[in-house]
N, C-alpha and C positions, 0 to 999 in steps of 0.2 A: 696214466692218471695217478697222481699222488694223493693219498688219503691221510689227513692229519686229524688227530684228536685235539679239540679246542684247549684241553688242559695243558698241552705242550707248546702252545703258541706264546711267544714273547710279545711285549707291547710293540716293539719295532716291527715284528712280523705282522701283527694285526693291522698296523698302519699301512704296511706295504701291500699285503694281500687283499684286504678289504677296501683299500683306498680311503680309509678314515682319516680325517684331519682334526687335530685337537685345536679348539678355540681357546682364547684366554679364559681364565677361571670366571665362573658366573656367580651371580648373587641369587639366593633363594627368593628374596622379595621382588626381584625383577621378573622372575618366572612364575611365582606362585602367590596367591593371596593367603597369607598366614593369619589365622585367627587365634585369639587368646584361648587357653585351656580353661575349662571350668575347674572349680575346686575339687570335684569328684575325680576328674581326669588327672589332676595333679597328684591326688592321693594314690590313685592306681599306679601312676608312674613311679611314685616313691616306693611302692611295694616291689615293683620290678627292679628298680635300681638297688634296693636293699638286698634282694635275692641275689642279684649279680655280684654285689660286693662280697657277700658271704661265700659264694662259690669261688670267686676270683682270688680271695685271700688264702684259700686252702690249696688249690691245685689248678693245673691247666684245665680249661673248660673245653670239652670236645665239640666238634662241629655239630653232632647230634644234639647236645645240650644247648648250644647256641640257638639252634632252630626251634627246639621244643620249649625251652624254659624262657627264652627272651624274645625271639622274633615272633613267635606265635602270640604271646600276650600283647606285644606292641602292635601287631596287625589288628588284633581284636579291639584294642583301645582306640585305634585310629579309624575304625569303621569298615574294615575290609571283610568282616564276616557278615555278609548280607546276601540276599538271594540274587541281587544284580551283579555280584562278583563271584567268579569261580576261581578257587585257588588250587593249583596243582603242585605236586611235589616230585622232584627228580624226574622231570619231563625231558624226553629226548627232543632235541631241536631237529627241524627238518634239515636235510643235508644242504649245505651251502656250496654251490658249484661256482668256482671262479674259472671261467672258461679261458681267459687269456693267460692264466697262471697254470692251467691244467691241474687244478687242485680241488679236492673235495674235503670239506671240513665237517666233522661229526662232533657231537657233544651232548651233554646232559646238564640242564640247568637245575639248581636246587629248588627254587620256589618261583612260581609264576602266577601273578594275579591277572585275570582276564575279565573284560567286560562281558557279562553273561546275558545282556539284553539285546545284543546285536543279532539280527536275523540270521538264521542258520545258513542262508544262501550267501551271506556276506563273510568276508574274512574276519577272524577273531581280532579284537582290539586288545593289545597287551597294555595293561595299566602300569605294572611294575615287575621288573625282573630282578631277582635277588640271588646273589652268590654268597654262600656262607663259608667261613673258615674257622678253625679252632683258635682259641685265644692266644696261642703262642705264635701265630702267623699274622703278619701285618695285613690289615684290611686291603691295602692297595695291591697286594700280590694276587688278588682275585680279579683285578681290573681287566687283563687280557681276555679271560674267559667271559666275564660279564659283557664286555663290548661285543664279543663274537656272538653271544646269545641274543643280546638286544638288537644287534644289527639286522638280524633276520626279520624282525617285525617291521622294519622300514620298507619292506616289499609292499605293505598294505596300509601303512599309516604314516603321517607326517613326522611324528616324534614319539619318543618313549623314554620313560625314566628307568634307571637301573640303580641298584644298591649292592655294594660289596661290604661285608662286615665280618669282624671276628668277635662280635658280641659286645666289645667295649667301644671300638671305633666304627663309625658309620660313614662310608664314602659314597655320596650320591653322584650320579652322572646323568647328563641329559643329552640324548642323541636326537639329531634332526636330519631329515632327508633334504636333498637339494641336488644341484648339479654334481656336487661332491658331498657325501654324508659327513657330518661333523659331530663332535661331542664336546661338552664342557664338563669339567670337574667343579663341584661345588665345595664350599668350606666343609672340612671334616667335622663331624659331630661326635660327641662322647657321652656314653650313657652315665658315667659316674660324675660328670660335671653338671650341676643343677641347671644352669641356664641353657647349656647346649643340649641337654636331654629334653628340656621343654620344647626347644626348637625342633628336635628330632620328631616328636609326636605331631607338632604343628605341620611339618613338612609331609609326613605320612598321611595326615588327614587331608591336606590339600591335594596330594597326588590321587588319593582315593576318589575325590570328587571330579576329577578331570573327565570331560565329555569326549565321546568318540569323534575323532577327526580323521577321516580316511585320506589316503594319499590321492592327490589330484591325478586324474588320468591323462 
């Protein structure tokens, strides 16, 4: 039996081992109902953007700062801090056993938002899986890890959203179960771009409102 840390997987290995197939790039508006932000939400977003700009201008922003100073406020602004949603940090994923490859994958996700209203006898519904990097690392470098972590949720639900970010760039991915699991990359969003940062919060708000959809038995 071969044991692999998810951090050491390349994108090619993720495709091969997990049998994940990449679909053509998707569109946010095809997958999510995006609502306009209120003036107050835009003002709060401006504060987050200004804070990032000041840090980014001075030095590299660490992974911890990305999570605490920017992801946490963005999740709050988008409605994730409510009793119906449970947010966990640095959560170990359940082992992924690939029998035909004789491979066991282990890993630890940075942030996981889970529907907290599902009955305890039912599997947890993962709303959003987040992989964070420091500002000197491209957001896409977290994609192999993110896909591995998010893939595990497809045991119990039809689809899940993932996000890999370095604080500046935000790469969303949408995974779906099927005869062969698939994923789509969505247009990259940018916190320092006024229009794309508005869409970032719109997307997070829409994901936050997704209802539980269990995998068909």
